[in-house]
N, C-alpha and C positions, 0 to 999 in steps of 0.2 A: 570542458567548461559549460556552465550551464546558462541557461538565456537571463536570469534574473535571481537577485537574492532571495524572494520567497519560493521559488522554487527549489532553491539551493536547501532552505529551511524544512520545507515540506517534505523533501527526500533523505534530510538527515532525520525527520521525524518518525522514519517508518517503524511500527512496532510499538510505539508510544502512544498516549492518551492524546487524544485530539485528533487533527487533522495531518494526512501525509500523502503523498503520491509514491507509489510504488510502481518499478518497473518490473514487468512480467514477463517472461518468456515463455511463448505458446509456440504450437506447431504451426502458425501462423506468422510467425515472427514474434518483433517486441511488441507489448501492447504497455499501456499506463492506465491506473487506476487511480482516482482520489479516494482515499479511505478515511473513515470515520472509526475511531476506536474510543469505547467509554472506558475503557481499562487498558492497561499494557498488554502485549502479546503474551507476556509470561503470567500476568495474574489470569487472564482468559483460558490458559492452559491449565492452570492449576486449578482454578473453578471447575473445570471439567472432570477433574479427578475424583472429585469429590461426590457423594450421593445428592441428589437435589434436596432433601430431606434435612441434610446438615445445615442449610442456609435458606434464607427466604427471599427469593429473587421471583418478582412478577415474570410469568412467562413471556408476556409481551414487551420483554426490555431487550432492547438489540445492542450485543456488546461490542460487533464492528461489523461495519457494513462497507461495500464498494462500489464506487460506479465508474466504469471507463471513462476515460477522457483522450482527446486527440490534439489538445490546446494546453498550454500553460494557464493554470487558472488564473494569474496575475495579468503577464503581458500579453498573451495571446498567442507565441510562439507555438508552430506546428511540434510537437514533440518527436513523430517520426522523423521530422528533418534534422531535428536537432538531435538524433541518434545516428542518422549516418554521419555526422561529421567528427562523432568519437565512440564509434562502436565497442571500442575496448570497456571503455566507461560504462556505459550501457550493460554490456553482457555482464559485467561483475557486480553491477548495483541489482541486476535481475538474479544473480545466484544468490547474493546476500539476502535480497529481500524475499526470498522464495518461502519462507516459514511464514510470512506475514499475508501472503494472497488467501483469498476467499475460494479456492480452487474453482476457477473457470479458466478452462487449456483452451478453447480456442477463439 
């Protein structure tokens, strides 16, 4: 069970355009990130396969960016405490969302 409706929506939005909350499994344990995506993860991966000359996108455009968070962006609940209440749910989410992470491990 998650703390509020907004967190549920943000977790469900992983890999999609807009804002999402990711659950990330690291060597130090579970961590959380607020992620912004200009395009879906699938579209971003497709764009990376094409030579940059095949489309014109300014170099300073950020397609996705993540910021580590410790509290729910809506209600302020500590996410590490929430994860200890249902560790299997958060472990499953971390596995499902692994592809959307911005490669930070610690």
